[in-house]
C-alpha positions in Angstrom: -86.7 11.3 -16.4 -87.5 7.8 -15.0 -90.2 6.0 -16.7 -91.9 2.0 -18.2 -93.1 1.4 -20.6 -95.3 -1.8 -21.1 -97.9 -3.6 -24.4 -99.0 -5.1 -20.6 -97.4 -8.4 -21.2 -94.1 -7.2 -20.9 -92.2 -3.8 -19.3 -89.3 -2.0 -20.1 -87.3 0.6 -18.0 -87.1 3.7 -20.0 -84.2 6.7 -19.0 -84.6 10.2 -20.8 -82.7 13.1 -20.9 -84.7 15.3 -22.3 -88.3 17.8 -22.2 -90.9 15.4 -22.3 -94.4 16.8 -24.6 -97.3 18.3 -22.9 -99.6 15.3 -24.3 -97.2 12.2 -22.5 -99.4 11.3 -19.5 -99.1 7.7 -16.9 -101.4 5.2 -19.2 -101.1 7.1 -22.6 -99.0 5.9 -25.5 -95.9 6.9 -26.5 -93.0 6.4 -29.5 -89.5 6.4 -27.9 -86.5 6.0 -30.3 -83.1 5.0 -28.4 -81.6 1.6 -27.8 -81.4 -1.1 -24.9 -78.2 -1.1 -22.9 -76.5 -4.0 -22.0 -78.4 -3.8 -18.3 -81.5 -4.5 -19.6 -83.1 -0.4 -19.9 -84.1 1.3 -22.9 -82.0 4.6 -23.5 -84.4 7.2 -25.5 -83.1 9.8 -27.3 -86.8 10.8 -28.5 -90.1 10.7 -26.9 -93.0 11.0 -28.7 -96.6 11.3 -27.2 -99.0 9.2 -29.4 -102.6 11.4 -29.6 -104.3 8.5 -30.3 -103.5 4.6 -29.9 -104.2 4.4 -33.9 -101.0 5.3 -35.1 -98.7 3.9 -37.4 -95.6 4.4 -39.0 -96.2 6.8 -43.0 -94.0 4.1 -44.3 -96.9 0.9 -43.1 -99.7 3.4 -43.9 -98.3 3.9 -47.7 -97.8 -0.4 -47.7 -101.6 -0.5 -46.5 -103.0 2.4 -49.5 -100.5 0.3 -52.3 -101.9 -2.6 -51.5 -105.2 -1.6 -51.7 -104.7 0.3 -54.7 -103.0 -3.3 -56.0 -106.5 -5.4 -54.7 -108.8 -2.9 -56.5 -106.6 -2.5 -60.0 -107.1 -6.4 -59.6 -110.6 -6.3 -59.4 -110.6 -4.7 -62.7 -108.7 -6.7 -64.6 -110.7 -8.2 -67.4 -109.5 -12.0 -68.9 
């Protein structure tokens, strides 16, 4: 399968050998893992369809939660 991924400013061609998820559709977001070849093509090992545009990796979500917790804890410190 060949397709192009874009952020509307830049585009990169993608090659993927495998079955694409049912939710994979034109104009929708995806998460792809793989590598960029010397030819400038992204060779995907895995492609996941995004359920919504608010996806973030679990580590990023945990970091945000930790920062919120730290900020709230700092508010309760009495000097």
